[in-house]
C-alpha positions as a printed Julia matrix, in Angstrom:
668×3 Matrix{Float64}:
  41.48  -20.0   -31.2
  43.19  -17.16  -32.19
  47.2   -17.72  -33.1
  49.58  -14.79  -32.96
  52.65  -14.72  -35.82
  55.77  -14.18  -33.86
  58.83  -12.23  -35.19
  61.67  -14.28  -36.86
  64.99  -14.43  -35.23
  67.81  -12.66  -36.48
  70.68  -13.95  -38.17
  72.81  -13.74  -35.12
  70.54  -15.58  -32.59
  71.4   -19.2   -31.51
  69.19  -21.14  -29.78
  70.35  -23.16  -26.44
  70.29  -26.96  -26.82
  67.84  -27.48  -24.4
  65.46  -25.25  -26.42
  66.15  -27.17  -29.59
  65.33  -30.88  -27.79
  62.27  -29.24  -26.67
  61.14  -28.22  -30.19
  62.09  -31.79  -31.51
  59.93  -33.32  -28.68
  57.0   -31.25  -29.74
  57.33  -32.08  -33.61
  57.37  -35.93  -32.46
  54.37  -35.23  -30.79
  52.64  -33.61  -33.43
  53.73  -35.94  -35.83
  52.43  -39.42  -33.54
  48.95  -37.64  -32.28
  47.33  -37.55  -36.1
  48.38  -41.05  -36.79
  46.89  -41.88  -33.51
  43.29  -40.39  -34.23
  43.37  -41.74  -37.64
  44.02  -45.26  -36.69
  41.4   -45.08  -33.55
  38.12  -44.86  -35.81
  39.49  -47.1   -38.36
  40.04  -50.29  -35.92
  36.55  -49.06  -34.33
  34.79  -49.2   -37.9
  36.09  -53.16  -38.61
  32.94  -53.9   -37.04
  30.95  -52.46  -40.16
  32.32  -55.24  -42.35
  30.05  -57.99  -41.06
  27.95  -59.13  -43.18
  24.52  -58.58  -40.7
  24.6   -55.89  -38.11
  23.79  -56.56  -34.3
  20.05  -56.3   -33.69
  19.63  -52.53  -31.63
  19.25  -55.06  -28.2
  22.4   -55.87  -28.47
  24.53  -52.93  -29.16
  26.32  -50.98  -26.96
  24.57  -47.88  -25.24
  25.29  -45.14  -22.93
  23.33  -43.4   -21.02
  22.04  -39.93  -22.12
  20.54  -36.76  -20.32
  18.29  -34.63  -21.94
  18.78  -31.22  -22.11
  16.84  -27.99  -22.23
  14.03  -28.64  -24.96
  15.06  -31.84  -26.18
  12.2   -34.74  -26.75
  12.31  -38.27  -27.34
  12.06  -37.41  -31.38
  15.29  -34.76  -31.25
  17.15  -37.47  -29.24
  16.52  -39.97  -31.73
  17.29  -37.83  -34.81
  20.65  -37.11  -32.85
  21.52  -40.53  -33.06
  20.34  -41.64  -36.57
  17.36  -43.65  -35.12
  13.73  -43.54  -35.65
  11.48  -43.37  -32.47
  10.86  -47.37  -32.62
  14.35  -47.87  -32.72
  14.98  -45.7   -29.9
  12.05  -47.37  -28.03
  13.56  -50.8   -28.64
  16.91  -49.55  -27.14
  14.99  -48.93  -24.09
  12.75  -51.83  -23.7
  14.18  -52.48  -20.41
  13.69  -49.04  -19.18
  10.51  -47.66  -17.27
  10.14  -43.96  -17.83
   7.64  -41.97  -15.68
   5.48  -40.13  -18.67
   6.41  -42.79  -21.17
   9.04  -42.55  -23.76
   6.9   -39.98  -25.93
   6.61  -37.73  -22.69
  10.44  -37.5   -22.22
  11.23  -34.59  -20.47
  14.83  -32.32  -20.11
  16.89  -34.6   -17.21
  15.44  -37.72  -18.02
  18.22  -40.0   -18.67
  18.02  -42.81  -22.12
  19.75  -45.19  -23.55
  21.7   -44.5   -27.09
  24.1   -46.06  -28.98
  27.51  -45.85  -27.67
  29.24  -43.6   -30.76
  32.84  -44.02  -31.35
  35.77  -41.8   -31.67
  35.28  -40.84  -35.46
  31.57  -40.64  -35.06
  32.0   -37.83  -31.82
  34.04  -35.73  -34.07
  31.21  -35.68  -36.6
  28.39  -35.61  -34.11
  29.66  -31.77  -32.8
  25.9   -31.12  -32.19
  25.3   -34.17  -29.56
  25.16  -32.08  -26.54
  27.59  -32.82  -23.67
  25.34  -34.48  -21.09
  24.38  -37.33  -23.48
  27.63  -38.34  -24.44
  29.92  -41.31  -22.99
  32.37  -39.68  -20.66
  35.66  -41.37  -21.3
  34.99  -41.08  -25.07
  34.03  -37.59  -25.02
  36.46  -36.41  -22.65
  39.68  -38.42  -24.61
  38.66  -36.43  -27.93
  38.46  -33.27  -26.08
  41.61  -33.84  -24.82
  43.53  -34.74  -27.85
  42.05  -31.78  -29.62
  43.23  -29.35  -26.91
  46.85  -31.43  -26.77
  46.99  -30.72  -30.57
  46.29  -27.26  -30.02
  48.85  -26.49  -27.93
  51.54  -28.21  -29.42
  50.68  -26.36  -32.68
  51.41  -23.39  -30.64
  54.32  -24.27  -28.79
  56.02  -25.27  -32.56
  54.84  -22.0   -33.85
  56.67  -20.22  -30.97
  59.6   -22.95  -31.12
  60.18  -21.66  -34.3
  60.94  -18.19  -33.48
  62.18  -16.24  -31.11
  61.62  -16.69  -27.49
  60.99  -13.31  -26.2
  58.58  -12.36  -23.38
  56.39  -10.68  -25.4
  55.17  -13.21  -27.63
  55.16  -15.97  -24.8
  53.0   -13.13  -22.79
  50.59  -13.23  -26.02
  50.29  -16.77  -26.41
  49.24  -17.36  -22.65
  46.75  -14.69  -23.07
  45.41  -16.25  -26.19
  44.96  -19.72  -24.51
  43.25  -18.1   -21.8
  40.87  -16.31  -23.24
  40.43  -18.82  -25.8
  39.72  -21.51  -22.83
  37.48  -18.93  -21.16
  35.46  -18.28  -23.84
  34.62  -21.55  -24.66
  33.67  -22.32  -21.24
  30.89  -19.68  -21.42
  30.14  -20.99  -24.83
  29.33  -24.58  -23.27
  27.76  -23.15  -20.29
  25.03  -21.24  -22.41
  24.57  -24.19  -24.65
  22.81  -25.96  -21.71
  20.56  -23.06  -20.99
  17.28  -21.2   -22.41
  15.49  -19.87  -24.74
  16.49  -16.21  -27.01
  14.11  -14.56  -29.04
  14.53  -11.29  -31.49
  11.15  -10.34  -32.45
  11.11   -8.03  -35.35
   7.35   -6.25  -35.59
   6.21   -4.03  -38.4
   3.65   -1.85  -38.59
   1.25   -0.4   -41.33
   4.21    1.52  -42.54
   6.62   -1.41  -42.08
   8.45    0.42  -39.02
  10.57   -2.17  -36.72
   9.88    0.27  -34.07
   7.91   -2.57  -31.71
  10.82   -5.05  -31.92
  12.44   -6.65  -29.19
  14.8    -9.15  -27.45
  13.99  -12.02  -25.11
  15.76  -14.48  -23.17
  14.65  -17.25  -20.5
  17.12  -18.91  -18.35
  16.3   -21.85  -16.22
  17.84  -21.34  -12.94
  16.49  -24.8   -11.76
  14.85  -27.94  -13.98
  14.68  -31.23  -12.25
  11.39  -33.7   -12.95
   8.23  -31.72  -12.82
   9.6   -28.39  -11.7
  11.32  -25.41  -13.5
  12.43  -22.22  -12.02
  13.46  -19.72  -14.49
  14.5   -16.29  -14.76
  13.44  -14.23  -18.19
  14.82  -10.88  -19.4
  13.55   -8.69  -22.42
  14.75   -5.37  -23.84
  13.19   -3.43  -26.24
  12.77    0.53  -27.58
   8.86    1.38  -28.13
   7.47    4.47  -28.9
  11.08    6.37  -28.72
  11.44    4.68  -25.01
  14.02    2.17  -24.04
  12.66   -0.48  -21.96
  13.69   -3.49  -19.78
  12.21   -6.48  -18.38
  13.15   -8.73  -15.61
  11.42  -11.7   -14.13
  11.39  -15.11  -12.49
   8.93  -17.83  -12.68
   8.0   -21.3   -11.83
   6.4   -24.01  -13.67
   5.24  -27.69  -12.6
   4.38  -29.91  -15.75
   2.32  -33.19  -15.83
   2.23  -35.67  -18.82
  -1.09  -33.67  -19.57
  -0.75  -29.88  -18.67
   1.62  -27.13  -17.33
   0.52  -24.66  -14.37
   2.87  -21.43  -13.96
   3.06  -18.56  -12.28
   5.84  -15.66  -12.69
   6.61  -12.07  -11.31
   7.9    -9.13  -13.25
   9.14   -5.67  -13.02
   9.06   -3.42  -15.97
  11.53   -0.47  -16.3
  11.33    2.46  -18.69
  14.97    3.58  -19.0
  14.09    6.59  -21.11
  11.74    8.1   -18.54
  12.23    6.48  -15.08
   8.8     4.64  -15.25
   8.58    1.48  -13.07
   5.53   -1.08  -13.38
   5.22   -4.69  -11.61
   3.45   -7.62  -13.59
   2.31  -10.95  -12.03
   1.03  -14.04  -14.23
  -0.42  -17.14  -14.3
   0.12  -19.83  -17.1
  -2.15  -23.04  -18.3
  -0.49  -25.22  -20.83
  -1.41  -28.07  -22.78
  -0.4   -29.95  -25.74
  -1.37  -27.5   -28.84
  -2.95  -24.84  -26.21
  -1.51  -22.04  -24.24
  -3.45  -19.92  -22.06
  -2.14  -16.82  -19.6
  -3.81  -13.97  -17.5
  -1.49  -11.08  -16.66
  -1.77   -8.06  -14.23
   0.08   -4.74  -14.59
   0.61   -2.37  -11.52
   1.94    1.0   -11.73
   5.25    1.52   -8.99
   5.66    5.26  -10.28
   3.98    8.16  -10.26
   3.16   11.34  -12.39
   6.37   12.94  -14.36
   6.58   15.5   -17.04
   5.73   14.54  -20.45
   8.26   14.99  -23.35
   5.22   14.02  -25.61
   2.66   16.79  -24.65
   3.26   20.13  -23.51
   2.01   20.83  -19.98
   0.88   17.11  -19.87
   2.43   14.68  -17.45
   2.61   10.98  -17.71
   2.73    7.85  -15.79
   2.24    3.65  -15.99
  -1.31    2.63  -16.41
  -2.91   -0.06  -14.11
  -4.29   -3.03  -16.5
  -4.76   -6.9   -17.18
  -4.54   -9.13  -20.15
  -5.71  -12.51  -21.14
  -4.01  -14.61  -23.98
  -4.53  -17.58  -25.81
  -2.4   -19.59  -28.34
  -3.46  -22.86  -29.9
  -2.13  -24.82  -33.03
  -3.7   -27.74  -35.52
  -2.59  -30.9   -34.06
  -2.78  -32.09  -37.71
  -0.79  -29.09  -39.07
   1.21  -27.81  -35.83
   3.07  -25.26  -38.21
  -0.05  -22.91  -38.36
  -1.68  -21.46  -35.22
  -3.9   -18.6   -33.92
  -3.85  -16.23  -31.14
  -6.48  -14.13  -29.37
  -5.66  -11.39  -26.6
  -7.91   -9.17  -24.76
  -6.15   -6.1   -22.61
  -7.77   -3.75  -20.39
  -6.3    -0.46  -19.39
  -7.49    2.39  -16.76
  -7.55    5.77  -16.46
  -8.81    8.71  -18.1
  -6.66    9.39  -20.93
  -4.48    5.87  -21.71
  -2.35    5.92  -24.82
  -2.98    2.41  -25.69
  -3.31    2.8   -29.35
  -0.17    5.92  -29.22
  -0.04    8.75  -27.44
  -2.28   10.88  -29.76
  -5.52    8.4   -29.68
  -5.92    8.69  -25.67
  -8.76    7.22  -24.43
 -10.88    6.47  -20.85
  -9.98    2.94  -19.84
  -9.43    1.63  -22.85
 -10.02   -2.05  -23.86
  -8.16   -3.69  -26.98
  -9.15   -7.58  -28.9
  -5.82   -8.46  -30.6
  -6.27  -11.75  -33.35
  -3.65  -13.08  -35.04
  -2.43  -16.29  -37.22
   1.59  -16.88  -37.03
   3.37  -19.64  -38.97
   6.29  -21.78  -38.37
   7.68  -23.13  -41.08
  11.25  -24.51  -38.43
  11.2   -24.11  -35.0
  14.04  -20.86  -35.22
  11.2   -18.62  -37.09
   7.78  -17.48  -36.75
   5.94  -15.67  -39.23
   2.72  -13.67  -37.87
  -0.1   -11.34  -38.87
  -2.07   -9.5   -35.88
  -5.14   -6.99  -36.06
  -6.01   -5.38  -33.0
  -9.36   -3.69  -32.71
 -10.14   -0.73  -29.98
 -13.28    1.1   -28.89
 -14.37    4.21  -30.74
 -12.91    2.42  -33.79
  -9.15    2.41  -32.94
  -7.31   -0.39  -34.32
  -3.42   -1.11  -35.91
  -2.27   -4.12  -38.02
   1.36   -5.45  -37.27
   3.38   -8.37  -38.88
   5.87   -9.94  -36.91
   9.08  -11.93  -37.4
  10.16  -14.04  -34.56
  13.63  -15.67  -34.49
  13.52  -18.0   -31.46
  16.92  -19.66  -30.58
  16.92  -22.64  -28.12
  20.02  -22.84  -26.21
  21.81  -25.79  -26.17
  19.64  -26.97  -29.15
  21.78  -28.26  -32.44
  21.5   -25.95  -34.93
  20.01  -28.87  -37.19
  17.34  -29.5   -34.97
  16.62  -25.91  -34.98
  15.88  -25.6   -38.78
  14.38  -28.91  -38.97
  10.91  -28.89  -40.4
   9.67  -31.92  -38.73
  10.69  -30.94  -35.61
   7.77  -27.92  -35.1
   5.18  -30.58  -33.7
   7.37  -31.32  -31.02
   7.3   -27.51  -30.14
   3.6   -27.97  -29.63
   3.99  -30.31  -26.94
   4.37  -29.72  -23.35
   7.85  -31.26  -23.15
   8.66  -29.06  -26.19
   7.38  -26.26  -24.85
   8.75  -26.14  -21.27
  11.23  -23.76  -21.83
   8.99  -21.05  -24.16
   9.2   -17.33  -23.05
   6.51  -16.16  -20.57
   3.64  -14.24  -23.24
   2.81  -10.85  -22.15
   2.88   -6.82  -22.7
   6.45   -6.41  -21.84
   5.67   -2.43  -23.02
   4.57   -0.04  -20.52
   1.09    1.18  -21.4
   1.19    4.98  -20.43
  -1.55    7.21  -18.69
  -1.52   11.31  -19.32
  -3.34   14.07  -17.51
  -3.09   17.86  -18.23
  -0.54   19.63  -15.84
  -2.39   22.24  -13.53
  -1.33   25.57  -14.9
  -4.12   27.28  -12.87
  -5.91   25.26  -10.45
  -8.89   26.58   -7.91
  -9.54   25.06   -5.09
 -12.79   25.73   -3.28
 -14.89   24.58    0.2
 -15.63   21.11   -0.04
 -18.84   21.63    2.27
 -20.83   24.62    3.4
 -23.56   25.16    5.88
 -25.87   27.54    7.06
 -29.21   29.26    7.65
 -31.6    30.86    5.49
 -29.67   34.52    4.08
 -26.49   33.74    5.73
 -23.24   34.69    3.83
 -20.98   31.75    3.54
 -17.35   32.37    2.16
 -16.78   29.57   -0.6
 -12.62   29.03    0.56
 -11.63   30.23   -3.12
  -7.94   29.55   -3.26
  -6.23   30.28   -7.32
  -2.91   28.92   -8.05
  -1.84   30.26  -11.56
   0.93   30.63  -13.56
   0.04   33.48  -15.89
  -2.4    35.17  -13.41
  -6.25   34.56  -12.62
  -8.57   36.22  -15.29
 -12.0    35.09  -13.86
 -14.14   32.35  -12.5
 -17.19   30.62  -13.95
 -19.46   29.71  -11.52
 -22.48   27.46  -12.3
 -24.78   27.52   -9.74
 -28.41   27.56  -11.2
 -29.81   25.46   -8.97
 -29.15   27.76   -6.11
 -30.04   30.89   -8.16
 -33.66   29.22   -9.05
 -33.86   29.0    -5.17
 -33.31   32.48   -4.49
 -29.72   32.32   -3.27
 -26.82   33.93   -4.8
 -22.46   33.98   -5.37
 -21.17   37.38   -4.43
 -17.79   38.57   -4.79
 -15.88   40.02   -1.81
 -12.59   41.38   -3.04
 -10.74   38.3    -3.72
 -12.85   36.05   -2.16
 -16.01   34.63   -2.74
 -19.47   33.96   -0.69
 -22.7    31.9    -1.21
 -25.79   33.74    0.14
 -28.12   30.98    1.03
 -31.86   30.64   -0.21
 -34.77   30.13    1.86
 -35.19   26.43    3.65
 -37.58   24.16    1.59
 -39.89   22.07    4.11
 -41.64   20.46    2.51
 -41.35   17.03    1.79
 -39.98   17.53   -1.83
 -38.28   20.66   -0.8
 -34.7    20.58   -2.04
 -32.35   22.1     0.52
 -28.9    20.97   -0.74
 -27.15   22.33   -4.37
 -23.85   21.8    -5.67
 -21.81   25.29   -6.67
 -19.17   24.56   -9.54
 -16.4    27.0   -10.39
 -13.89   26.59  -13.14
 -10.76   29.32  -12.68
  -9.54   30.86  -16.45
  -6.09   32.73  -16.35
  -4.95   35.22  -18.66
  -4.1    33.09  -21.65
  -6.88   31.41  -21.56
  -6.11   27.93  -19.65
  -8.57   26.7   -17.45
  -8.41   24.89  -14.63
 -10.03   21.28  -13.6
 -13.69   21.96  -12.0
 -13.95   22.39   -8.53
 -17.27   21.39   -6.73
 -18.72   22.75   -3.33
 -21.76   21.7    -1.61
 -24.15   24.58   -0.16
 -26.36   23.19    2.76
 -29.29   25.15    3.8
 -29.79   23.83    7.54
 -33.56   24.15    9.06
 -33.75   27.27   11.5
 -35.26   27.42   15.28
 -37.87   29.48   15.46
 -37.37   32.62   18.1
 -40.36   32.95   20.38
 -39.95   36.68   21.21
 -39.74   37.85   16.99
 -42.28   35.42   15.44
 -45.87   36.65   16.07
 -49.54   35.63   15.82
 -51.93   38.59   14.94
 -54.23   39.77   15.54
 -53.61   39.05   19.38
 -57.31   39.97   20.08
 -60.57   40.7    17.52
 -64.22   40.79   17.98
 -67.1    38.93   15.8
 -70.84   39.17   15.54
 -72.45   35.93   16.52
 -74.17   35.5    13.01
 -72.97   32.7    12.12
 -71.13   34.09    8.64
 -68.17   36.81   10.48
 -64.9    35.89    9.95
 -61.44   36.72   11.12
 -57.9    35.85    9.41
 -55.19   35.6    11.66
 -51.66   35.14   10.49
 -48.78   33.48   12.26
 -44.92   34.62   11.36
 -42.21   32.55   11.83
 -38.6    34.62   12.48
 -35.3    33.15   13.7
 -33.21   35.27   16.06
 -31.84   37.22   12.92
 -35.17   38.45   11.87
 -35.15   36.09    8.99
 -38.22   33.85    7.84
 -38.38   30.54    9.32
 -40.33   28.34    6.43
 -41.97   25.1     7.89
 -43.9    22.57    6.37
 -47.84   22.81    8.18
 -47.81   19.57    9.29
 -44.89   21.07   11.52
 -47.02   23.21   13.43
 -49.47   22.66   15.92
 -52.45   24.99   16.07
 -54.72   24.77   19.49
 -57.39   25.85   20.42
 -59.97   26.71   23.49
 -63.5    24.55   23.64
 -65.68   26.06   20.91
 -69.65   26.4    20.89
 -70.48   26.52   17.1
 -67.5    28.61   16.02
 -65.38   26.87   13.31
 -61.33   27.23   12.54
 -60.31   26.94    9.36
 -57.03   24.51    8.34
 -53.24   26.49    8.78
 -52.14   27.33    5.31
 -48.55   28.8     4.11
 -48.53   31.88    2.44
 -45.02   32.63    1.82
 -42.04   31.67    3.32
 -42.47   31.43    7.06
 -45.85   33.28    6.69
 -49.27   31.02    7.18
 -52.98   31.97    7.98
 -55.77   30.42    9.92
 -59.61   31.55    9.5
 -62.13   32.13   12.21
 -65.59   31.97   11.24
 -68.12   33.27   13.89
 -71.18   30.71   15.03
 -74.77   31.69   16.54
 -73.61   31.69   19.95
 -71.44   34.36   21.77
 -67.8    32.38   22.86
 -64.37   33.29   23.34
 -62.0    31.51   21.16
 -58.27   31.42   21.88
 -55.92   29.87   19.67
 -52.19   28.99   20.58
 -49.39   28.24   17.86
 -46.52   25.45   18.43
 -43.75   24.93   16.52
 -41.08   22.13   17.12
 -42.01   22.39   20.73
 -42.02   25.94   21.19
 -45.14   27.7    22.07
 -45.79   31.08   20.88
 -48.19   33.84   21.9
 -51.89   33.3    21.73
 -54.76   35.44   19.79
 -58.17   35.78   21.52
 -61.18   36.17   19.0
 -64.38   37.87   20.79
 -67.7    36.37   19.34
 -70.68   38.76   20.88
 -74.31   38.46   20.18
 -74.56   41.93   19.6
 -72.89   44.97   18.19
 -71.94   48.42   20.25
 -74.01   51.49   19.29
 -71.96   54.17   18.47
 -74.82   56.37   19.61
 -74.96   55.45   22.74
 -71.24   54.48   23.12
 -68.68   57.07   24.14
 -65.23   57.63   24.79
 -63.78   60.42   27.45
 -60.82   61.65   29.22
 -59.56   62.65   32.33
 -58.88   65.93   31.39
 -59.76   68.83   28.83
 -56.0    69.73   28.05
 -52.86   68.26   28.61
 -49.21   69.53   28.56
 -46.69   67.91   25.98
 -45.08   64.56   27.88
 -47.88   64.13   30.01
 -49.9    60.8    30.67
 -53.6    60.52   29.08
 -56.3    58.64   30.22
 -59.0    57.1    27.9
 -61.91   55.22   28.87
 -64.23   53.84   26.05
 -67.79   52.78   27.12
 -69.26   50.5    24.65
 -73.47   49.89   24.62
 -75.66   48.1    22.75
 -79.18   49.79   20.99
 -81.0    49.42   24.13
 -78.12   50.74   26.11
 -76.57   47.62   27.72
 -73.13   47.31   28.3
 -71.08   45.36   25.63
 -68.81   43.04   27.28
 -65.91   40.86   25.87
 -64.91   43.78   23.21
């Protein structure tokens, strides 16, 4: 409480009789009150001079309600009892989880303390005090304080500004006391100082957990965090629920993480499973904001990286001050800065192992080694100050109270363990961007546009194409002004034939910046055979029936654009007339769209008719005439219908073929 020195009155100032009477009354009250306070504990303490103290079971008791973070051991120490003495006082009580399993909110019997003891035991929280004794003590202190201020006021002048100042100080002191009393019943605060290899404190942070509801086995709480990491001020705010049993605790929580420096937002969800001397937890992190320009790297953008982690902590029951922790964390992205902006990795993960030592509940010293992929690692030294609001200072610096912290009851208000730092993913800004068509289809020989579109800050220098497979098959990429097109290769009809190709391009601007690769799938379709443009030659031919003469017939398949249609020979059928002794070879492929078949004459005269068909389309036939004789040149003749002709007039030519016996040769 703040006191104000008031100005003295001037020599000619005279106080009124009423004011003087009030001053003397105040002096009498101030004189009588210390005497009453002094004699009260003296009279109450007379019983201590008895030869033998009364047994604990017969002592007067009061009901004490455990506050946040309190256990049976802490309550016993507050009232200068052993745990067995506290158990003796409560031998008629029945506890749901036993005396050792007392939790915040449970009631327990403790010795009834006299007024003097209450004054000297300021560390005993209000919920556990006797209502009548506590209220009387507090009221007495308030009366003494107010009387002291009134006396100082009456000793001087009664100016209005001095009166207002006194009232203002009394009000603010009362409000501050109420706020402090409210905070003393809630939560856990932690100041974490992290030092890296360079002994930098850049990763230090402040965390605060405040219970919202805590009755019986259930606890609802909120937790906040504030820290500055990598030159970024960040805050976290969340809420959680915990359910406790005598043997385990289950909990869940939801958090929002906020990068106050760069406007990044991330959500988090976690689960907890705790036992005595053991804590297990899992957390997931999901970004809620997208790409923003990064101040860390030129021409880069950044956003929160999605990820998760699994955490475990354990302590040695026989040595609860010593513990260890193990964490596995995984984040996703092409360039994630798990180990800093200069050590970006693709989908990085890390394993962190550490040990910690807690000499007293207030302080925990730790050392951690984090090992990632590709040899990335870092070492951290930590100093944590864990202040449990509402727990007396004596208990927070008591080495014997560390064991209670490792129990389920003692750790009920512990902070949620998670990574409050928003891990960032980076990507290079598109200084130059290339866009091409996703798919191009067509027939052999066609020229199809690749749909090239380039956006560049500094102007386009060139486009580097990768189309080796397409070029090997006979296709190519050509430039038509500002556009680029692909010339489709021949269709491969064999079972092992490839008719789909990938064409990739990278745009390069005038400053050498390269775009992301853009891929286009090029597919050559099987073309339809055109009956009018396709040929089967020669249409007619003559062979001697000597058993060895041959005639090669050539089938050329073309589409409507006179482009070759390359097909598997198995997809081409060749129908023939009934044969006597002639033979027909199998159809063979000579080149793209060109096939050949050979007819061999037998010893019999006959006409061989061959008709090809492709995909249900029947093409023109070819006829091979096999004759037993051959024309004789001396007996055969060629004649015309006139001896002279006018230019442009018709000419009739007659060919007469005869063998050596002057017999006409037919079928030729």
